[in-house]
KOLDREN-91612 format. One record per atom (N, C-alpha, C, O): residue number from 1; residue in one letter; atom name; x, y, z. Coordinates in pm, whole numbers, plus 32768, in hexadecimal, padded with zeros to 4 digits. Layout:
% KOLDREN-91612
<rec n="NUM" res="A" atom="CA" east="X" north="Y" up="Z"/>
...
END
This chain:
% KOLDREN-91612
<rec n="1" res="M" atom="N" east="513C" north="CB58" up="5D4C"/>
<rec n="1" res="M" atom="CA" east="5108" north="CB75" up="5DB1"/>
<rec n="1" res="M" atom="C" east="504A" north="CBD9" up="5DF2"/>
<rec n="1" res="M" atom="O" east="4FE2" north="CC03" up="5DC1"/>
<rec n="2" res="L" atom="N" east="5089" north="CBCD" up="5E71"/>
<rec n="2" res="L" atom="CA" east="4FE2" north="CC12" up="5E62"/>
<rec n="2" res="L" atom="C" east="4FE3" north="CC84" up="5E71"/>
<rec n="2" res="L" atom="O" east="503C" north="CCBB" up="5EB3"/>
<rec n="3" res="S" atom="N" east="4F4B" north="CCEC" up="5E17"/>
<rec n="3" res="S" atom="CA" east="4F78" north="CD3C" up="5E28"/>
<rec n="3" res="S" atom="C" east="4F3A" north="CD8D" up="5EC5"/>
<rec n="3" res="S" atom="O" east="4F0C" north="CD36" up="5F0F"/>
<rec n="4" res="V" atom="N" east="4F35" north="CDDC" up="5EE6"/>
<rec n="4" res="V" atom="CA" east="4F54" north="CE53" up="5F4F"/>
<rec n="4" res="V" atom="C" east="4EE1" north="CED1" up="5F2E"/>
<rec n="4" res="V" atom="O" east="4EDB" north="CF2F" up="5EDF"/>
<rec n="5" res="K" atom="N" east="4E7D" north="CE8F" up="5FAC"/>
<rec n="5" res="K" atom="CA" east="4E40" north="CF52" up="5F83"/>
<rec n="5" res="K" atom="C" east="4E33" north="CF85" up="6010"/>
<rec n="5" res="K" atom="O" east="4E1F" north="CF37" up="606E"/>
<rec n="6" res="W" atom="N" east="4E3C" north="CFEE" up="601B"/>
<rec n="6" res="W" atom="CA" east="4DF3" north="D02C" up="60D5"/>
<rec n="6" res="W" atom="C" east="4DBE" north="D05F" up="60BA"/>
<rec n="6" res="W" atom="O" east="4DB8" north="D09D" up="6050"/>
<rec n="7" res="S" atom="N" east="4D58" north="D056" up="6143"/>
<rec n="7" res="S" atom="CA" east="4CC1" north="D07C" up="6133"/>
<rec n="7" res="S" atom="C" east="4CBD" north="D11F" up="6153"/>
<rec n="7" res="S" atom="O" east="4D17" north="D173" up="6150"/>
<rec n="8" res="E" atom="N" east="4C4D" north="D128" up="616C"/>
<rec n="8" res="E" atom="CA" east="4C1B" north="D1F5" up="6178"/>
<rec n="8" res="E" atom="C" east="4C57" north="D200" up="6210"/>
<rec n="8" res="E" atom="O" east="4C84" north="D26E" up="622F"/>
<rec n="9" res="Q" atom="N" east="4C58" north="D1D2" up="623C"/>
<rec n="9" res="Q" atom="CA" east="4C5A" north="D196" up="62E6"/>
<rec n="9" res="Q" atom="C" east="4CE1" north="D193" up="6305"/>
<rec n="9" res="Q" atom="O" east="4CF7" north="D1B8" up="6379"/>
<rec n="10" res="S" atom="N" east="4D2B" north="D17C" up="62D5"/>
<rec n="10" res="S" atom="CA" east="4DCD" north="D177" up="62D0"/>
<rec n="10" res="S" atom="C" east="4E17" north="D1C7" up="62C8"/>
<rec n="10" res="S" atom="O" east="4E76" north="D1E3" up="6311"/>
<rec n="11" res="K" atom="N" east="4DE5" north="D202" up="6252"/>
<rec n="11" res="K" atom="CA" east="4E33" north="D281" up="6200"/>
<rec n="11" res="K" atom="C" east="4D9E" north="D2C9" up="6258"/>
<rec n="11" res="K" atom="O" east="4D71" north="D300" up="61F3"/>
<rec n="12" res="Q" atom="N" east="4D74" north="D2D8" up="6284"/>
<rec n="12" res="Q" atom="CA" east="4D53" north="D32B" up="62CE"/>
<rec n="12" res="Q" atom="C" east="4D9F" north="D34C" up="6366"/>
<rec n="12" res="Q" atom="O" east="4DBE" north="D3BF" up="6385"/>
<rec n="13" res="R" atom="N" east="4DAF" north="D2FA" up="63A3"/>
<rec n="13" res="R" atom="CA" east="4E41" north="D2BE" up="643B"/>
<rec n="13" res="R" atom="C" east="4E82" north="D2E0" up="63E9"/>
<rec n="13" res="R" atom="O" east="4E92" north="D359" up="63E3"/>
<rec n="14" res="I" atom="N" east="4EA8" north="D2B0" up="63AE"/>
<rec n="14" res="I" atom="CA" east="4F7B" north="D2FB" up="6376"/>
<rec n="14" res="I" atom="C" east="4F66" north="D376" up="63A0"/>
<rec n="14" res="I" atom="O" east="4F96" north="D3AD" up="6403"/>
<rec n="15" res="F" atom="N" east="4F03" north="D3B1" up="6333"/>
<rec n="15" res="F" atom="CA" east="4F2F" north="D471" up="6337"/>
<rec n="15" res="F" atom="C" east="4F25" north="D495" up="63D8"/>
<rec n="15" res="F" atom="O" east="4F83" north="D4D0" up="640D"/>
<rec n="16" res="Q" atom="N" east="4E8E" north="D464" up="643D"/>
<rec n="16" res="Q" atom="CA" east="4E90" north="D4B5" up="648C"/>
<rec n="16" res="Q" atom="C" east="4F0A" north="D496" up="6513"/>
<rec n="16" res="Q" atom="O" east="4F1C" north="D4D0" up="657E"/>
<rec n="17" res="I" atom="N" east="4F4A" north="D429" up="64D6"/>
<rec n="17" res="I" atom="CA" east="4FAC" north="D41D" up="652D"/>
<rec n="17" res="I" atom="C" east="5049" north="D420" up="653C"/>
<rec n="17" res="I" atom="O" east="5096" north="D3FC" up="6595"/>
<rec n="18" res="A" atom="N" east="505D" north="D46C" up="649A"/>
<rec n="18" res="A" atom="CA" east="50A3" north="D4AD" up="647F"/>
<rec n="18" res="A" atom="C" east="50AB" north="D53F" up="648D"/>
<rec n="18" res="A" atom="O" east="5112" north="D57C" up="64A9"/>
<rec n="19" res="D" atom="N" east="5038" north="D573" up="6476"/>
<rec n="19" res="D" atom="CA" east="5015" north="D5E2" up="64AF"/>
<rec n="19" res="D" atom="C" east="503E" north="D5F5" up="655A"/>
<rec n="19" res="D" atom="O" east="509D" north="D63F" up="6574"/>
<rec n="20" res="F" atom="N" east="4FEA" north="D5A5" up="65DD"/>
<rec n="20" res="F" atom="CA" east="5021" north="D59F" up="663D"/>
<rec n="20" res="F" atom="C" east="50BE" north="D59D" up="6651"/>
<rec n="20" res="F" atom="O" east="5106" north="D5D7" up="66A2"/>
<rec n="21" res="I" atom="N" east="50D8" north="D54A" up="65F1"/>
<rec n="21" res="I" atom="CA" east="51A6" north="D54D" up="661D"/>
<rec n="21" res="I" atom="C" east="51D2" north="D5D2" up="6606"/>
<rec n="21" res="I" atom="O" east="521B" north="D61D" up="6647"/>
<rec n="22" res="A" atom="N" east="5177" north="D5E3" up="6567"/>
<rec n="22" res="A" atom="CA" east="51F0" north="D690" up="6539"/>
<rec n="22" res="A" atom="C" east="51CF" north="D705" up="65B0"/>
<rec n="22" res="A" atom="O" east="520A" north="D771" up="65A9"/>
<rec n="23" res="L" atom="N" east="5179" north="D6EC" up="6613"/>
<rec n="23" res="L" atom="CA" east="5171" north="D73C" up="6668"/>
<rec n="23" res="L" atom="C" east="51FA" north="D74D" up="669F"/>
<rec n="23" res="L" atom="O" east="5234" north="D7B9" up="66A8"/>
<rec n="24" res="D" atom="N" east="521E" north="D6F0" up="66BE"/>
<rec n="24" res="D" atom="CA" east="52A5" north="D6DA" up="66F2"/>
<rec n="24" res="D" atom="C" east="5303" north="D6EE" up="66A9"/>
<rec n="24" res="D" atom="O" east="5354" north="D73E" up="66D8"/>
<rec n="25" res="S" atom="N" east="532D" north="D6A9" up="65FE"/>
<rec n="25" res="S" atom="CA" east="53A5" north="D69B" up="65C6"/>
<rec n="25" res="S" atom="C" east="5374" north="D67B" up="6561"/>
<rec n="25" res="S" atom="O" east="536B" north="D604" up="6540"/>
<rec n="26" res="P" atom="N" east="533C" north="D701" up="6501"/>
<rec n="26" res="P" atom="CA" east="5337" north="D6CE" up="6441"/>
<rec n="26" res="P" atom="C" east="536A" north="D62E" up="641B"/>
<rec n="26" res="P" atom="O" east="532C" north="D5C7" up="6402"/>
<rec n="27" res="K" atom="N" east="53D7" north="D648" up="6421"/>
<rec n="27" res="K" atom="CA" east="543F" north="D5F3" up="63EC"/>
<rec n="27" res="K" atom="C" east="5445" north="D574" up="63FC"/>
<rec n="27" res="K" atom="O" east="5456" north="D518" up="63AC"/>
<rec n="28" res="A" atom="N" east="5431" north="D577" up="649A"/>
<rec n="28" res="A" atom="CA" east="53FA" north="D4AA" up="64D5"/>
<rec n="28" res="A" atom="C" east="5383" north="D4C9" up="64A5"/>
<rec n="28" res="A" atom="O" east="5386" north="D48E" up="6439"/>
<rec n="29" res="A" atom="N" east="531D" north="D4FE" up="64AA"/>
<rec n="29" res="A" atom="CA" east="52A5" north="D4A0" up="646B"/>
<rec n="29" res="A" atom="C" east="52B2" north="D48B" up="63BA"/>
<rec n="29" res="A" atom="O" east="5270" north="D43B" up="6378"/>
<rec n="30" res="E" atom="N" east="5328" north="D4F7" up="637E"/>
<rec n="30" res="E" atom="CA" east="5308" north="D4D8" up="62E9"/>
<rec n="30" res="E" atom="C" east="537B" north="D405" up="633A"/>
<rec n="30" res="E" atom="O" east="534F" north="D393" up="6333"/>
<rec n="31" res="E" atom="N" east="53CD" north="D422" up="635F"/>
<rec n="31" res="E" atom="CA" east="53EB" north="D396" up="6397"/>
<rec n="31" res="E" atom="C" east="5393" north="D338" up="639B"/>
<rec n="31" res="E" atom="O" east="5392" north="D2E2" up="6343"/>
<rec n="32" res="W" atom="N" east="5339" north="D338" up="6404"/>
<rec n="32" res="W" atom="CA" east="52DB" north="D2F9" up="640B"/>
<rec n="32" res="W" atom="C" east="5292" north="D2DE" up="63BD"/>
<rec n="32" res="W" atom="O" east="5275" north="D268" up="63CE"/>
<rec n="33" res="I" atom="N" east="524B" north="D318" up="6347"/>
<rec n="33" res="I" atom="CA" east="51F9" north="D313" up="62D3"/>
<rec n="33" res="I" atom="C" east="5250" north="D284" up="627B"/>
<rec n="33" res="I" atom="O" east="522C" north="D211" up="6263"/>
<rec n="34" res="D" atom="N" east="52C4" north="D2CA" up="6261"/>
<rec n="34" res="D" atom="CA" east="533A" north="D242" up="622C"/>
<rec n="34" res="D" atom="C" east="5346" north="D1B4" up="6250"/>
<rec n="34" res="D" atom="O" east="5349" north="D14B" up="6210"/>
<rec n="35" res="L" atom="N" east="534D" north="D1D7" up="62D4"/>
<rec n="35" res="L" atom="CA" east="5326" north="D140" up="6320"/>
<rec n="35" res="L" atom="C" east="52EC" north="D0C7" up="62FF"/>
<rec n="35" res="L" atom="O" east="5305" north="D053" up="62DE"/>
<rec n="36" res="I" atom="N" east="525F" north="D145" up="6326"/>
<rec n="36" res="I" atom="CA" east="51E3" north="D0F8" up="6316"/>
<rec n="36" res="I" atom="C" east="51E6" north="D0A0" up="62A6"/>
<rec n="36" res="I" atom="O" east="51ED" north="D025" up="629D"/>
<rec n="37" res="I" atom="N" east="51DB" north="D134" up="6221"/>
<rec n="37" res="I" atom="CA" east="51E0" north="D0C5" up="617F"/>
<rec n="37" res="I" atom="C" east="5221" north="D08B" up="6174"/>
<rec n="37" res="I" atom="O" east="5208" north="D039" up="611B"/>
<rec n="38" res="S" atom="N" east="52A3" north="D07A" up="61B5"/>
<rec n="38" res="S" atom="CA" east="5330" north="CFFE" up="61B0"/>
<rec n="38" res="S" atom="C" east="52F9" north="CF86" up="61A8"/>
<rec n="38" res="S" atom="O" east="531A" north="CF28" up="6160"/>
<rec n="39" res="K" atom="N" east="5290" north="CF8F" up="6207"/>
<rec n="39" res="K" atom="CA" east="524E" north="CF0C" up="6270"/>
<rec n="39" res="K" atom="C" east="521A" north="CEB1" up="61FF"/>
<rec n="39" res="K" atom="O" east="5222" north="CE39" up="61E8"/>
<rec n="40" res="E" atom="N" east="51E0" north="CF20" up="61BF"/>
<rec n="40" res="E" atom="CA" east="518E" north="CEBF" up="6152"/>
<rec n="40" res="E" atom="C" east="5209" north="CE79" up="60DE"/>
<rec n="40" res="E" atom="O" east="51EC" north="CE03" up="60C9"/>
<rec n="41" res="K" atom="N" east="5243" north="CE8E" up="60BB"/>
<rec n="41" res="K" atom="CA" east="527D" north="CE09" up="6062"/>
<rec n="41" res="K" atom="C" east="52CE" north="CD9D" up="60BD"/>
<rec n="41" res="K" atom="O" east="5303" north="CD39" up="608C"/>
<rec n="42" res="L" atom="N" east="52D1" north="CDBD" up="6144"/>
<rec n="42" res="L" atom="CA" east="52F0" north="CD6A" up="6197"/>
<rec n="42" res="L" atom="C" east="5248" north="CD18" up="619C"/>
<rec n="42" res="L" atom="O" east="5274" north="CCAA" up="617C"/>
<rec n="43" res="I" atom="N" east="51E0" north="CD07" up="61A7"/>
<rec n="43" res="I" atom="CA" east="5191" north="CCC0" up="6195"/>
<rec n="43" res="I" atom="C" east="5154" north="CCB7" up="612E"/>
<rec n="43" res="I" atom="O" east="50ED" north="CC7B" up="6111"/>
<rec n="44" res="R" atom="N" east="518B" north="CCEB" up="60FE"/>
<rec n="44" res="R" atom="CA" east="514D" north="CCBC" up="6048"/>
<rec n="44" res="R" atom="C" east="5193" north="CC18" up="605E"/>
<rec n="44" res="R" atom="O" east="5159" north="CBB0" up="607C"/>
<rec n="45" res="G" atom="N" east="5223" north="CC32" up="6042"/>
<rec n="45" res="G" atom="CA" east="5287" north="CBC7" up="604D"/>
<rec n="45" res="G" atom="C" east="527E" north="CB57" up="60B8"/>
<rec n="45" res="G" atom="O" east="52C9" north="CAF5" up="60AF"/>
<rec n="46" res="N" atom="N" east="5211" north="CB64" up="6135"/>
<rec n="46" res="N" atom="CA" east="51FB" north="CB12" up="6191"/>
<rec n="46" res="N" atom="C" east="517C" north="CB08" up="61B8"/>
<rec n="46" res="N" atom="O" east="5179" north="CAE0" up="622C"/>
<rec n="47" res="P" atom="N" east="511B" north="CB1A" up="6190"/>
<rec n="47" res="P" atom="CA" east="50A1" north="CB4D" up="61ED"/>
<rec n="47" res="P" atom="C" east="506F" north="CB34" up="624F"/>
<rec n="47" res="P" atom="O" east="5020" north="CB7D" up="628C"/>
<rec n="48" res="K" atom="N" east="509C" north="CAB6" up="6276"/>
<rec n="48" res="K" atom="CA" east="50B5" north="CA69" up="630D"/>
<rec n="48" res="K" atom="C" east="510F" north="CA7D" up="6338"/>
<rec n="48" res="K" atom="O" east="514E" north="CA53" up="6399"/>
<rec n="49" res="I" atom="N" east="5118" north="CAB1" up="6303"/>
<rec n="49" res="I" atom="CA" east="51DE" north="CAF3" up="6383"/>
<rec n="49" res="I" atom="C" east="5144" north="CB59" up="6422"/>
<rec n="49" res="I" atom="O" east="515E" north="CB3E" up="6497"/>
<rec n="50" res="G" atom="N" east="5103" north="CB89" up="6416"/>
<rec n="50" res="G" atom="CA" east="50C9" north="CBCE" up="647E"/>
<rec n="50" res="G" atom="C" east="508A" north="CB7C" up="64CB"/>
<rec n="50" res="G" atom="O" east="503B" north="CB28" up="64A0"/>
<rec n="51" res="R" atom="N" east="50A5" north="CB8D" up="6542"/>
<rec n="51" res="R" atom="CA" east="500F" north="CB30" up="6596"/>
<rec n="51" res="R" atom="C" east="4F79" north="CB54" up="65A1"/>
<rec n="51" res="R" atom="O" east="4F44" north="CBC2" up="65AE"/>
<rec n="52" res="I" atom="N" east="4F52" north="CAFC" up="659B"/>
<rec n="52" res="I" atom="CA" east="4E9D" north="CAFD" up="659D"/>
<rec n="52" res="I" atom="C" east="4E84" north="CB40" up="660F"/>
<rec n="52" res="I" atom="O" east="4E9D" north="CB1D" up="6682"/>
<rec n="53" res="V" atom="N" east="4E35" north="CBDB" up="65D0"/>
<rec n="53" res="V" atom="CA" east="4DF6" north="CC31" up="6632"/>
<rec n="53" res="V" atom="C" east="4D9D" north="CBE7" up="66B5"/>
<rec n="53" res="V" atom="O" east="4D25" north="CBD4" up="66A1"/>
<rec n="54" res="P" atom="N" east="4DC4" north="CBCC" up="670C"/>
<rec n="54" res="P" atom="CA" east="4D96" north="CBAA" up="6799"/>
<rec n="54" res="P" atom="C" east="4CF6" north="CBEE" up="677C"/>
<rec n="54" res="P" atom="O" east="4C99" north="CBA1" up="6793"/>
<rec n="55" res="E" atom="N" east="4CD7" north="CC65" up="6751"/>
<rec n="55" res="E" atom="CA" east="4C61" north="CC70" up="677B"/>
<rec n="55" res="E" atom="C" east="4BE4" north="CC07" up="670C"/>
<rec n="55" res="E" atom="O" east="4B72" north="CBD9" up="6708"/>
<rec n="56" res="I" atom="N" east="4C4B" north="CC11" up="66D2"/>
<rec n="56" res="I" atom="CA" east="4BD6" north="CBC2" up="6640"/>
<rec n="56" res="I" atom="C" east="4BE9" north="CB42" up="661B"/>
<rec n="56" res="I" atom="O" east="4BA9" north="CB14" up="65BC"/>
<rec n="57" res="G" atom="N" east="4C40" north="CAFA" up="665D"/>
<rec n="57" res="G" atom="CA" east="4C7F" north="CA8C" up="6642"/>
<rec n="57" res="G" atom="C" east="4C46" north="CA29" up="65D9"/>
<rec n="57" res="G" atom="O" east="4C12" north="C9BA" up="65E8"/>
<rec n="58" res="S" atom="N" east="4C64" north="CA82" up="6552"/>
<rec n="58" res="S" atom="CA" east="4C69" north="CA51" up="64E5"/>
<rec n="58" res="S" atom="C" east="4D00" north="CA45" up="6488"/>
<rec n="58" res="S" atom="O" east="4D57" north="CA9C" up="6482"/>
<rec n="59" res="E" atom="N" east="4CFE" north="C9C0" up="6446"/>
<rec n="59" res="E" atom="CA" east="4D94" north="C96C" up="6432"/>
<rec n="59" res="E" atom="C" east="4DAF" north="C9EE" up="63AE"/>
<rec n="59" res="E" atom="O" east="4E24" north="CA11" up="63A5"/>
<rec n="60" res="D" atom="N" east="4D70" north="CA19" up="6371"/>
<rec n="60" res="D" atom="CA" east="4D59" north="CA8C" up="6313"/>
<rec n="60" res="D" atom="C" east="4D71" north="CB31" up="6327"/>
<rec n="60" res="D" atom="O" east="4D93" north="CB8F" up="62DF"/>
<rec n="61" res="T" atom="N" east="4D49" north="CB1F" up="63B9"/>
<rec n="61" res="T" atom="CA" east="4D68" north="CBC2" up="63DF"/>
<rec n="61" res="T" atom="C" east="4DD6" north="CBB3" up="6417"/>
<rec n="61" res="T" atom="O" east="4DEE" north="CB42" up="6443"/>
<rec n="62" res="R" atom="N" east="4E30" north="CC13" up="6426"/>
<rec n="62" res="R" atom="CA" east="4EDC" north="CC18" up="645D"/>
<rec n="62" res="R" atom="C" east="4F04" north="CCA2" up="648C"/>
<rec n="62" res="R" atom="O" east="4EC8" north="CD04" up="645E"/>
<rec n="63" res="E" atom="N" east="4F63" north="CCB0" up="64E3"/>
<rec n="63" res="E" atom="CA" east="4F9B" north="CD0E" up="64FB"/>
<rec n="63" res="E" atom="C" east="503D" north="CD24" up="64F7"/>
<rec n="63" res="E" atom="O" east="507F" north="CCBC" up="6500"/>
<rec n="64" res="L" atom="N" east="5066" north="CD6B" up="64F0"/>
<rec n="64" res="L" atom="CA" east="50D9" north="CD8E" up="64B7"/>
<rec n="64" res="L" atom="C" east="511D" north="CDF3" up="656C"/>
<rec n="64" res="L" atom="O" east="50C5" north="CE45" up="6589"/>
<rec n="65" res="I" atom="N" east="5173" north="CDF7" up="65B7"/>
<rec n="65" res="I" atom="CA" east="5171" north="CE66" up="6606"/>
<rec n="65" res="I" atom="C" east="5201" north="CEA3" up="6610"/>
<rec n="65" res="I" atom="O" east="526F" north="CE84" up="663F"/>
<rec n="66" res="V" atom="N" east="51BF" north="CF17" up="65C3"/>
<rec n="66" res="V" atom="CA" east="5248" north="CF9D" up="65A7"/>
<rec n="66" res="V" atom="C" east="524C" north="CFDF" up="65F7"/>
<rec n="66" res="V" atom="O" east="51EC" north="D02A" up="660D"/>
<rec n="67" res="G" atom="N" east="52D9" north="CFE1" up="665B"/>
<rec n="67" res="G" atom="CA" east="52D1" north="D03A" up="66A7"/>
<rec n="67" res="G" atom="C" east="524E" north="D050" up="671E"/>
<rec n="67" res="G" atom="O" east="5237" north="CFEF" up="6766"/>
<rec n="68" res="Q" atom="N" east="5210" north="D0B1" up="672C"/>
<rec n="68" res="Q" atom="CA" east="51B6" north="D08A" up="677B"/>
<rec n="68" res="Q" atom="C" east="50F2" north="D0A0" up="6759"/>
<rec n="68" res="Q" atom="O" east="508C" north="D0B9" up="6799"/>
<rec n="69" res="Y" atom="N" east="511A" north="D084" up="66D6"/>
<rec n="69" res="Y" atom="CA" east="509D" north="D059" up="668F"/>
<rec n="69" res="Y" atom="C" east="5091" north="CFF0" up="6615"/>
<rec n="69" res="Y" atom="O" east="50D1" north="CFFA" up="65AC"/>
<rec n="70" res="R" atom="N" east="505A" north="CFB4" up="6627"/>
<rec n="70" res="R" atom="CA" east="4FF1" north="CF46" up="661F"/>
<rec n="70" res="R" atom="C" east="4F93" north="CF5C" up="6562"/>
<rec n="70" res="R" atom="O" east="4F25" north="CF83" up="653E"/>
<rec n="71" res="L" atom="N" east="5011" north="CF25" up="651A"/>
<rec n="71" res="L" atom="CA" east="4FB1" north="CEFB" up="64AC"/>
<rec n="71" res="L" atom="C" east="4F94" north="CEA5" up="6464"/>
<rec n="71" res="L" atom="O" east="4FDF" north="CE50" up="6434"/>
<rec n="72" res="M" atom="N" east="4EF2" north="CEB8" up="644D"/>
<rec n="72" res="M" atom="CA" east="4EBC" north="CE51" up="6426"/>
<rec n="72" res="M" atom="C" east="4E56" north="CE3E" up="63B7"/>
<rec n="72" res="M" atom="O" east="4DEF" north="CE82" up="63B5"/>
<rec n="73" res="Y" atom="N" east="4E75" north="CDD0" up="6346"/>
<rec n="73" res="Y" atom="CA" east="4E55" north="CDA0" up="630A"/>
<rec n="73" res="Y" atom="C" east="4E12" north="CD0F" up="62CE"/>
<rec n="73" res="Y" atom="O" east="4E39" north="CCA4" up="62FD"/>
<rec n="74" res="E" atom="N" east="4DD6" north="CD12" up="6292"/>
<rec n="74" res="E" atom="CA" east="4D64" north="CC6E" up="6264"/>
<rec n="74" res="E" atom="C" east="4DE9" north="CC2B" up="61CA"/>
<rec n="74" res="E" atom="O" east="4E2F" north="CC5E" up="6173"/>
<rec n="75" res="T" atom="N" east="4DD2" north="CBCE" up="61EB"/>
<rec n="75" res="T" atom="CA" east="4DEB" north="CB70" up="6179"/>
<rec n="75" res="T" atom="C" east="4D8D" north="CB2C" up="6121"/>
<rec n="75" res="T" atom="O" east="4D1F" north="CB1F" up="6156"/>
<rec n="76" res="D" atom="N" east="4D94" north="CB08" up="60C8"/>
<rec n="76" res="D" atom="CA" east="4D4A" north="CAE4" up="608A"/>
<rec n="76" res="D" atom="C" east="4D83" north="CA9F" up="6027"/>
<rec n="76" res="D" atom="O" east="4DE0" north="CAEF" up="601D"/>
<rec n="77" res="P" atom="N" east="4DAB" north="CA1E" up="5FA4"/>
<rec n="77" res="P" atom="CA" east="4E00" north="C9EF" up="5F03"/>
<rec n="77" res="P" atom="C" east="4E50" north="CA4F" up="5ECD"/>
<rec n="77" res="P" atom="O" east="4EC8" north="CA41" up="5EB3"/>
<rec n="78" res="Q" atom="N" east="4DFA" north="CAD0" up="5EB5"/>
<rec n="78" res="Q" atom="CA" east="4DE7" north="CB2D" up="5E2F"/>
<rec n="78" res="Q" atom="C" east="4E2E" north="CBCE" up="5E7C"/>
<rec n="78" res="Q" atom="O" east="4E65" north="CC26" up="5E3B"/>
<rec n="79" res="E" atom="N" east="4E14" north="CBD1" up="5F2E"/>
<rec n="79" res="E" atom="CA" east="4E26" north="CC78" up="5F30"/>
<rec n="79" res="E" atom="C" east="4E28" north="CC61" up="5FAE"/>
<rec n="79" res="E" atom="O" east="4E02" north="CBFB" up="5FE9"/>
<rec n="80" res="L" atom="N" east="4E67" north="CCE6" up="5FEB"/>
<rec n="80" res="L" atom="CA" east="4E8E" north="CCFE" up="609F"/>
<rec n="80" res="L" atom="C" east="4E4D" north="CD80" up="6081"/>
<rec n="80" res="L" atom="O" east="4E84" north="CDB7" up="6021"/>
<rec n="81" res="L" atom="N" east="4E02" north="CDB3" up="60A8"/>
<rec n="81" res="L" atom="CA" east="4D95" north="CDE9" up="60F9"/>
<rec n="81" res="L" atom="C" east="4E06" north="CE45" up="6161"/>
<rec n="81" res="L" atom="O" east="4E20" north="CDF8" up="61BE"/>
<rec n="82" res="I" atom="N" east="4E57" north="CED0" up="6177"/>
<rec n="82" res="I" atom="CA" east="4E6D" north="CECD" up="6200"/>
<rec n="82" res="I" atom="C" east="4DAA" north="CF27" up="6225"/>
<rec n="82" res="I" atom="O" east="4D68" north="CF7C" up="61E9"/>
<rec n="83" res="L" atom="N" east="4D90" north="CECB" up="62B7"/>
<rec n="83" res="L" atom="CA" east="4D16" north="CF1E" up="62D8"/>
<rec n="83" res="L" atom="C" east="4D2C" north="CFF9" up="6346"/>
<rec n="83" res="L" atom="O" east="4CE9" north="D060" up="633E"/>
<rec n="84" res="T" atom="N" east="4DA7" north="CFD3" up="6393"/>
<rec n="84" res="T" atom="CA" east="4DB6" north="D00C" up="63F6"/>
<rec n="84" res="T" atom="C" east="4E35" north="D01E" up="6447"/>
<rec n="84" res="T" atom="O" east="4E77" north="CFC5" up="647C"/>
<rec n="85" res="V" atom="N" east="4E4B" north="D093" up="6448"/>
<rec n="85" res="V" atom="CA" east="4ED3" north="D0A4" up="64BF"/>
<rec n="85" res="V" atom="C" east="4EB2" north="D101" up="653E"/>
<rec n="85" res="V" atom="O" east="4E83" north="D173" up="653D"/>
<rec n="86" res="I" atom="N" east="4EE1" north="D09D" up="65C8"/>
<rec n="86" res="I" atom="CA" east="4ECB" north="D0E3" up="6634"/>
<rec n="86" res="I" atom="C" east="4F1B" north="D0C6" up="6677"/>
<rec n="86" res="I" atom="O" east="4F69" north="D067" up="666D"/>
<rec n="87" res="N" atom="N" east="4F12" north="D114" up="66C4"/>
<rec n="87" res="N" atom="CA" east="4F66" north="D133" up="6756"/>
<rec n="87" res="N" atom="C" east="4F42" north="D0A1" up="67DE"/>
<rec n="87" res="N" atom="O" east="4EE6" north="D074" up="6822"/>
<rec n="88" res="C" atom="N" east="4FD2" north="D08C" up="67C3"/>
<rec n="88" res="C" atom="CA" east="4FBF" north="CFC6" up="6835"/>
<rec n="88" res="C" atom="C" east="4F43" north="D031" up="689A"/>
<rec n="88" res="C" atom="O" east="4ECA" north="D01E" up="68A4"/>
<rec n="89" res="R" atom="N" east="4F95" north="D09C" up="68D7"/>
<rec n="89" res="R" atom="CA" east="4F5F" north="D0C8" up="6950"/>
<rec n="89" res="R" atom="C" east="4EB0" north="D0E9" up="693E"/>
<rec n="89" res="R" atom="O" east="4E69" north="D113" up="6999"/>
<rec n="90" res="E" atom="N" east="4E90" north="D0D1" up="68D8"/>
<rec n="90" res="E" atom="CA" east="4E0C" north="D10E" up="68D5"/>
<rec n="90" res="E" atom="C" east="4D73" north="D0A0" up="6920"/>
<rec n="90" res="E" atom="O" east="4DC3" north="D042" up="6921"/>
<rec n="91" res="Q" atom="N" east="4D2B" north="D07D" up="693E"/>
<rec n="91" res="Q" atom="CA" east="4CDA" north="D059" up="6969"/>
<rec n="91" res="Q" atom="C" east="4C52" north="D04A" up="6908"/>
<rec n="91" res="Q" atom="O" east="4BEC" north="D006" up="690F"/>
<rec n="92" res="R" atom="N" east="4C6B" north="D07A" up="68DB"/>
<rec n="92" res="R" atom="CA" east="4BE9" north="D06D" up="6874"/>
<rec n="92" res="R" atom="C" east="4BF0" north="CFB3" up="6807"/>
<rec n="92" res="R" atom="O" east="4C57" north="CF7C" up="67E2"/>
<rec n="93" res="Y" atom="N" east="4B56" north="CF80" up="67EF"/>
<rec n="93" res="Y" atom="CA" east="4B43" north="CF28" up="67AA"/>
<rec n="93" res="Y" atom="C" east="4B81" north="CF7C" up="672E"/>
<rec n="93" res="Y" atom="O" east="4B8C" north="CFF3" up="670F"/>
<rec n="94" res="F" atom="N" east="4BB1" north="CECC" up="66E5"/>
<rec n="94" res="F" atom="CA" east="4BB2" north="CEF4" up="6678"/>
<rec n="94" res="F" atom="C" east="4B4A" north="CE9B" up="6614"/>
<rec n="94" res="F" atom="O" east="4B6F" north="CE26" up="6606"/>
<rec n="95" res="K" atom="N" east="4AD3" north="CEBF" up="65D0"/>
<rec n="95" res="K" atom="CA" east="4A72" north="CE78" up="6577"/>
<rec n="95" res="K" atom="C" east="4A9C" north="CE8E" up="64ED"/>
<rec n="95" res="K" atom="O" east="4AE9" north="CEEB" up="64D8"/>
<rec n="96" res="K" atom="N" east="4A76" north="CE48" up="6492"/>
<rec n="96" res="K" atom="CA" east="4A7C" north="CE1B" up="6409"/>
<rec n="96" res="K" atom="C" east="4A33" north="CE75" up="63D7"/>
<rec n="96" res="K" atom="O" east="4A1C" north="CE76" up="635F"/>
END
């Protein structure tokens, strides 16, 4: 099974988003973090489950849509790297 690493950017984004959600509901923020982290097991077991990130176009850079968020990750034969988490409504371009 692949090893999984979370980039610093992905960790920062998870906590930024959770802080925003917690303004309305701390419990919902905790549940959201648990949901995002649970996706690690899913993509570790099947790294090609996510779609290719349209802006990147690389077979190895994929995303899993989780509610209104894009969980972007990169795969190679030994490792899976969680790159970032962004809101689907954000129009910014993601650069590796």
